Chimera marker file (.cmm) of the C-alpha trace (Angstrom):
<marker_set name="trace">
<marker id="1" x="-5.267" y="-9.684" z="4.676" r="1" g="1" b="0" radius="0.5"/>
<marker id="2" x="-2.861" y="-7.616" z="6.778" r="1" g="1" b="0" radius="0.5"/>
<marker id="3" x="-0.073" y="-5.938" z="4.758" r="1" g="1" b="0" radius="0.5"/>
<marker id="4" x="1.624" y="-3.883" z="7.455" r="1" g="1" b="0" radius="0.5"/>
<marker id="5" x="1.413" y="-5.318" z="11.117" r="1" g="1" b="0" radius="0.5"/>
<marker id="6" x="3.415" y="-1.948" z="12.455" r="1" g="1" b="0" radius="0.5"/>
<marker id="7" x="0.518" y="0.332" z="11.062" r="1" g="1" b="0" radius="0.5"/>
<marker id="8" x="-2.237" y="-2.554" z="10.906" r="1" g="1" b="0" radius="0.5"/>
<marker id="9" x="-2.896" y="-1.764" z="7.216" r="1" g="1" b="0" radius="0.5"/>
<marker id="10" x="-5.015" y="-3.988" z="5.309" r="1" g="1" b="0" radius="0.5"/>
<marker id="11" x="-4.642" y="-4.881" z="1.626" r="1" g="1" b="0" radius="0.5"/>
<marker id="12" x="-8.295" y="-3.334" z="0.836" r="1" g="1" b="0" radius="0.5"/>
<marker id="13" x="-6.729" y="-0.018" z="2.252" r="1" g="1" b="0" radius="0.5"/>
<marker id="14" x="-3.723" y="-0.426" z="0.269" r="1" g="1" b="0" radius="0.5"/>
<marker id="15" x="-5.612" y="-0.985" z="-2.851" r="1" g="1" b="0" radius="0.5"/>
<marker id="16" x="-8.193" y="1.973" z="-2.209" r="1" g="1" b="0" radius="0.5"/>
<marker id="17" x="-5.069" y="4.434" z="-1.646" r="1" g="1" b="0" radius="0.5"/>
<marker id="18" x="-3.631" y="3.126" z="-5.104" r="1" g="1" b="0" radius="0.5"/>
<marker id="19" x="-7.263" y="3.889" z="-6.708" r="1" g="1" b="0" radius="0.5"/>
<marker id="20" x="-7.045" y="7.037" z="-5.080" r="1" g="1" b="0" radius="0.5"/>
<marker id="21" x="-3.862" y="8.065" z="-7.086" r="1" g="1" b="0" radius="0.5"/>
<marker id="22" x="-0.957" y="6.858" z="-4.958" r="1" g="1" b="0" radius="0.5"/>
<marker id="23" x="1.437" y="4.886" z="-7.014" r="1" g="1" b="0" radius="0.5"/>
<marker id="24" x="4.290" y="4.111" z="-4.792" r="1" g="1" b="0" radius="0.5"/>
<marker id="25" x="4.490" y="2.672" z="-1.199" r="1" g="1" b="0" radius="0.5"/>
<marker id="26" x="5.624" y="5.926" z="0.124" r="1" g="1" b="0" radius="0.5"/>
<marker id="27" x="2.545" y="7.701" z="-1.416" r="1" g="1" b="0" radius="0.5"/>
<marker id="28" x="0.241" y="4.828" z="-0.140" r="1" g="1" b="0" radius="0.5"/>
<marker id="29" x="1.571" y="5.276" z="3.301" r="1" g="1" b="0" radius="0.5"/>
<marker id="30" x="1.361" y="8.759" z="3.338" r="1" g="1" b="0" radius="0.5"/>
<marker id="31" x="-2.309" y="8.895" z="1.889" r="1" g="1" b="0" radius="0.5"/>
<marker id="32" x="-3.186" y="6.612" z="4.870" r="1" g="1" b="0" radius="0.5"/>
<marker id="33" x="-1.582" y="8.759" z="7.379" r="1" g="1" b="0" radius="0.5"/>
<marker id="34" x="1.267" y="6.284" z="8.184" r="1" g="1" b="0" radius="0.5"/>
<marker id="35" x="4.780" y="6.031" z="7.881" r="1" g="1" b="0" radius="0.5"/>
<marker id="36" x="7.144" y="2.823" z="7.452" r="1" g="1" b="0" radius="0.5"/>
<marker id="37" x="8.316" y="1.446" z="10.638" r="1" g="1" b="0" radius="0.5"/>
<marker id="38" x="10.202" y="-1.703" z="10.048" r="1" g="1" b="0" radius="0.5"/>
<marker id="39" x="10.111" y="-1.890" z="6.242" r="1" g="1" b="0" radius="0.5"/>
<marker id="40" x="9.316" y="-5.538" z="5.921" r="1" g="1" b="0" radius="0.5"/>
<marker id="41" x="5.822" y="-4.719" z="4.280" r="1" g="1" b="0" radius="0.5"/>
<marker id="42" x="7.412" y="-2.688" z="1.471" r="1" g="1" b="0" radius="0.5"/>
<marker id="43" x="7.728" y="-5.544" z="-1.054" r="1" g="1" b="0" radius="0.5"/>
<marker id="44" x="4.317" y="-6.809" z="-0.507" r="1" g="1" b="0" radius="0.5"/>
<marker id="45" x="2.734" y="-3.195" z="-0.605" r="1" g="1" b="0" radius="0.5"/>
<marker id="46" x="4.776" y="-2.829" z="-3.925" r="1" g="1" b="0" radius="0.5"/>
<marker id="47" x="3.218" y="-6.102" z="-5.448" r="1" g="1" b="0" radius="0.5"/>
<marker id="48" x="-0.292" y="-4.960" z="-4.493" r="1" g="1" b="0" radius="0.5"/>
<marker id="49" x="0.341" y="-1.526" z="-6.058" r="1" g="1" b="0" radius="0.5"/>
<marker id="50" x="1.699" y="-3.179" z="-9.179" r="1" g="1" b="0" radius="0.5"/>
<marker id="51" x="-1.345" y="-5.600" z="-9.350" r="1" g="1" b="0" radius="0.5"/>
<marker id="52" x="-3.838" y="-2.836" z="-8.887" r="1" g="1" b="0" radius="0.5"/>
<marker id="53" x="-2.117" y="-0.604" z="-11.382" r="1" g="1" b="0" radius="0.5"/>
<marker id="54" x="-2.079" y="-3.361" z="-14.093" r="1" g="1" b="0" radius="0.5"/>
<marker id="55" x="-5.689" y="-4.064" z="-13.374" r="1" g="1" b="0" radius="0.5"/>
<marker id="56" x="-6.747" y="-0.706" z="-13.724" r="1" g="1" b="0" radius="0.5"/>
<marker id="57" x="-5.155" y="-0.537" z="-17.451" r="1" g="1" b="0" radius="0.5"/>
<link id1="1" id2="2" r="1" g="1" b="0" radius="0.2"/>
<link id1="2" id2="3" r="1" g="1" b="0" radius="0.2"/>
<link id1="3" id2="4" r="1" g="1" b="0" radius="0.2"/>
<link id1="4" id2="5" r="1" g="1" b="0" radius="0.2"/>
<link id1="5" id2="6" r="1" g="1" b="0" radius="0.2"/>
<link id1="6" id2="7" r="1" g="1" b="0" radius="0.2"/>
<link id1="7" id2="8" r="1" g="1" b="0" radius="0.2"/>
<link id1="8" id2="9" r="1" g="1" b="0" radius="0.2"/>
<link id1="9" id2="10" r="1" g="1" b="0" radius="0.2"/>
<link id1="10" id2="11" r="1" g="1" b="0" radius="0.2"/>
<link id1="11" id2="12" r="1" g="1" b="0" radius="0.2"/>
<link id1="12" id2="13" r="1" g="1" b="0" radius="0.2"/>
<link id1="13" id2="14" r="1" g="1" b="0" radius="0.2"/>
<link id1="14" id2="15" r="1" g="1" b="0" radius="0.2"/>
<link id1="15" id2="16" r="1" g="1" b="0" radius="0.2"/>
<link id1="16" id2="17" r="1" g="1" b="0" radius="0.2"/>
<link id1="17" id2="18" r="1" g="1" b="0" radius="0.2"/>
<link id1="18" id2="19" r="1" g="1" b="0" radius="0.2"/>
<link id1="19" id2="20" r="1" g="1" b="0" radius="0.2"/>
<link id1="20" id2="21" r="1" g="1" b="0" radius="0.2"/>
<link id1="21" id2="22" r="1" g="1" b="0" radius="0.2"/>
<link id1="22" id2="23" r="1" g="1" b="0" radius="0.2"/>
<link id1="23" id2="24" r="1" g="1" b="0" radius="0.2"/>
<link id1="24" id2="25" r="1" g="1" b="0" radius="0.2"/>
<link id1="25" id2="26" r="1" g="1" b="0" radius="0.2"/>
<link id1="26" id2="27" r="1" g="1" b="0" radius="0.2"/>
<link id1="27" id2="28" r="1" g="1" b="0" radius="0.2"/>
<link id1="28" id2="29" r="1" g="1" b="0" radius="0.2"/>
<link id1="29" id2="30" r="1" g="1" b="0" radius="0.2"/>
<link id1="30" id2="31" r="1" g="1" b="0" radius="0.2"/>
<link id1="31" id2="32" r="1" g="1" b="0" radius="0.2"/>
<link id1="32" id2="33" r="1" g="1" b="0" radius="0.2"/>
<link id1="33" id2="34" r="1" g="1" b="0" radius="0.2"/>
<link id1="34" id2="35" r="1" g="1" b="0" radius="0.2"/>
<link id1="35" id2="36" r="1" g="1" b="0" radius="0.2"/>
<link id1="36" id2="37" r="1" g="1" b="0" radius="0.2"/>
<link id1="37" id2="38" r="1" g="1" b="0" radius="0.2"/>
<link id1="38" id2="39" r="1" g="1" b="0" radius="0.2"/>
<link id1="39" id2="40" r="1" g="1" b="0" radius="0.2"/>
<link id1="40" id2="41" r="1" g="1" b="0" radius="0.2"/>
<link id1="41" id2="42" r="1" g="1" b="0" radius="0.2"/>
<link id1="42" id2="43" r="1" g="1" b="0" radius="0.2"/>
<link id1="43" id2="44" r="1" g="1" b="0" radius="0.2"/>
<link id1="44" id2="45" r="1" g="1" b="0" radius="0.2"/>
<link id1="45" id2="46" r="1" g="1" b="0" radius="0.2"/>
<link id1="46" id2="47" r="1" g="1" b="0" radius="0.2"/>
<link id1="47" id2="48" r="1" g="1" b="0" radius="0.2"/>
<link id1="48" id2="49" r="1" g="1" b="0" radius="0.2"/>
<link id1="49" id2="50" r="1" g="1" b="0" radius="0.2"/>
<link id1="50" id2="51" r="1" g="1" b="0" radius="0.2"/>
<link id1="51" id2="52" r="1" g="1" b="0" radius="0.2"/>
<link id1="52" id2="53" r="1" g="1" b="0" radius="0.2"/>
<link id1="53" id2="54" r="1" g="1" b="0" radius="0.2"/>
<link id1="54" id2="55" r="1" g="1" b="0" radius="0.2"/>
<link id1="55" id2="56" r="1" g="1" b="0" radius="0.2"/>
<link id1="56" id2="57" r="1" g="1" b="0" radius="0.2"/>
</marker_set>
């Protein structure tokens, strides 16, 4: 699934960044070499981060 159309980020990339230690949308995007453009993806990115973090615990 595409999480961010502006940066063409996929869900698996976001999950991988979280597994790599990025635990906020800003850190995930930074780790992936991106910046927020329009910001509409921020809530979805946060849900994925929350889900991935909860699953890891």
